[in-house]
N, C-alpha and C positions, 0 to 999 in steps of 0.2 A: 651246493645248490645249483640246479640246472638253469640254463638261460631262460627257459620257459617259466619256471617258478619265479625267477628274479623279475621277469617282465610283469608277471601277474601281481607280484607284491608291490612293484612300483606303481602300477595302474591303480591298485587299491589305495595306496597312500595318497596318490594324487586326487582320487575321488573323495577321500576323507577331508583333505585340505580344501577342495572345492566346496564341499558341504558346509564346512565350518566357516568359510569365507562368505557364502551366501547367507548363512545364519547371522553372521556378524552384521552384514549389510542390512538385513531385515530388522535386527534389533536397533541399530542406529537410526533407520528410517522411521521406525515405529515409536521409539521412546526417547531418543536423544535429539534429533534434529527438529521435531515439532515443538520442543520445549526450550526454555532458556532464551528469553527475549534479548535481542541486542539492539543497540542504538547506532545508526549510521549518521555521521555528522558531515555536513558539506558547507563550505563557504561559497557564497554566490556574489560575484562582483559584476556591476554594470553601471555605466555612467548615467543611465536613466534613473537609477535609484538615487534619490536625494540623500545628501550626506546626513541628514537628520535621522535616517533609517539605519545608520551604521550600527551593527550588532543586533538588529531586529531579529527575533527568534520565531521560527515557524516549526511547529511539530506536525508531522504528517503521519496519519494512521489510516490503514486500509485493510479491507478483507478480513474482518474478524471471524466471520462464519461461525457464529457462536454455537457451541455444543458439537462441533466436529472434533477439533483437537484443543479447543479453548473452552474452559469451564469457569465457574464462578471464582475459584481460587486464582486463576490466571488473570481474570479481570482486575482483581485486587493488586496484583503485581504490576500490571500494565499501568493502572491508575497511579500508583506510587512512582513509577519510573517517569511518566509524563510530567506529573506535577512538580517533581523535583527540579526540572529545568526551567520552571517559571516561564513558559512560552508566552509570547505576545499574542499570537493567534494559533489556533489548532484547526487543521483541515482534515476532514474525513472523506476519502474518495470511494466509498461504496462497499456494499456487501457486509452489512452488519449481521445479516442472516444467511442461512443456507437453505436452498430448496430441497435438500436431502434430509432435513430435520423437521420434526413436528414440535412446535413450541407451546408451552403452557403459560398460564398467568404468571407463575413464579419466574420463568425465563424472561418474560417481557419486563417484569419488575427489576430483575437483575440488570438488564441492559439499560433500562431507564436510569437506574441509580448510577451505573457506571458512566454513561454519557453526561449525566447531570453533574457528576463530581469532577469531571475533567475541568481544569482551571486554566483559563487564558486571561491575560491582562486586558486584552482589547475585545476580542470576538472569537467565536467558533463558527466554522463553516462546514457544510456537507453537501455532497451529491449522492444520488442513489446508484446502487449497483443492480445488475440484472436479477439478483436473488432477493432483493428488498421489496418486491411487489407483494401487496396483500399480507404484509407481516407487521403491521403497526409501525412501519418505518417512519412515516411522516409525523405521526403522533409523538413518537419518541424524540425525533429531532426537534420538533417545536417545543415540547415540554422540558427538554434538557438544555435549552439555551443556545442551540445551534441555529444558524440561519441556513435554510435550504437554497442552494444556488443553482437549481435546475433551469438552465437557459436564462440566467439573469446574472447580475453582478453587483458589487458594492465597492465603495471607496474607503480606504483605510488611511487614517491620519495618524501621524506619530511625530510629535515634537515640532511640527511645522505645518504650514498651510498647503504644502505640496503632497498629495496623497499618492499611493499606489492603488492600482485597480485589481480586484480579484473577481473572476467570473467562473461559472461552472456549467457543465454540459449534462443534460438529461440523457442517461444512457438509453432510454426507450424511445425518445423522440429528440435526437440531438439537433440543436440549432446553434451553431458556432457564432453566427452574426449577433443573435440576441445575447449570448453569453458575454460578449465583449463589446457590445454596442454602447458607445459613449460619445458625448460631444467634446470631451476633453482629450486633446492630443498630447503626444510626447510624454504620456505617463508610462511607468513601468507596469506591465500587465502580466498577471498570473492567471493561468487557466487550470481548473480542476477537471480532470477527465478520468472516467473509470477505465475504459478500454483503450489502451495506447494505440492500437492499430487504426483507431478512428482518425488519427492525425492526417492520414492520406486523403481524407474527405474535406479537409479544411485548408483555407489559405492562412498560413501561419506568419505571414509578413508583419502582422500586427500583434504578435505574441512573443513575449520575452522568456517566459518560464512556464513549463507544463509540469504539473504534478499528477501522476497517474497511478493506477493500481491494477488489479485483475490478474496479473501474470503470476503472482506468488513467487516471483524470482525464478520461474520455471518449475518450482515446487520439488521436482526430482531432477537433479542434474547429474550427468555422467561425465567424468573427466575426458577431455578431448572430443566429446560429442556434443555437450551442451544439454539444454532442457529436453526431457522427453514427454513432459506434460504441456504440450503446446495448446493452451486453451484458445478457443475461437475468440478473436478480439485481441489476442496477444501472441499471435504466431510470428509476426514480423518483429515486433519490439517487445523484448522481455528482459533485456539487461538493465542494470540499475541506472545507467546514464547513456543518453544519446544526444548528439548535437545535430540539429536539423537546420542547416544554414545558420541564421542568427538566433535560433530558438533552442534553449536548453530544455531537455526533458528528463526528469527523474521518475523512475518507476519503483514504487514501494514493493518490497517482497511480501508484504502482508503479514498476517498473524496466524490465521487459521488455514484450513485446507479445503480442497474441493475435489470431488469424485473419489479420491482415495485418501484415507487418513494417515498419509505418510509424507515426509519431507526427506530429501537427501542433498547435502551440500547446499542447502538454502534454508538458513535459520529464520524463524519468525523475527520481524524487526519493525521498528518505527524509524522514521527519518527526522533528523534535526537540521534545518537550514538556518544559516545566519547571513543576512543581507548586508552588503557593503557598497558604497559608492566606489567606482573604479578610479 
């Protein structure tokens, strides 16, 4: 075989390998990574958390984007996974809907049944995402037993008379001061935030823990490069954990998808936090 023929054969073999590799990536991104919910567990310690809260469980759900890569059968699996942990509170940080999907009455009913069936020992809290406008979001939240924390807050008591405070920020009209405004000092304070990059607009000296969404964990991540789906509002912060001075921020990888129905190296997930006195 001449050198020219050998070179041509090698080039053709490399082309076939490249095509197969790209096809494999496509199959994984389309069918494997968008499915198979995982649970990420974190222990959170802080001396501002009263010891009566030791072991307190928070389930964090975000970015369902129903009917993108999440369908009714997936809601059933998510519901079963959440409820088996018997969380004390459940928090939802926005984007139940997707602005790329048209929803019918059956879809609204499915979402209402899902949100209503999520079971928390104490309370369920939610904030809106940018895709939740004009999609029956507030109706579903109120009828399913969630408390909407858009620019407001609530006190959570657990086995003692010293509470923790939880507040939420409205993604369309954020007001951090209202979200955490309280006359009670020295409380452990949790802030629900949809777009993590909004932290740059806030004075976080009075916040201990931020639970955010929107980034989808980057949705499509490339080794040694990082996320290539840098959504507006999650361009700076899209990793699962960031320490901002004394404030801890956890970002949910979410469950559905946005813009493209693909995920790669970023599985859909929910977060489970357990609180402890340090």
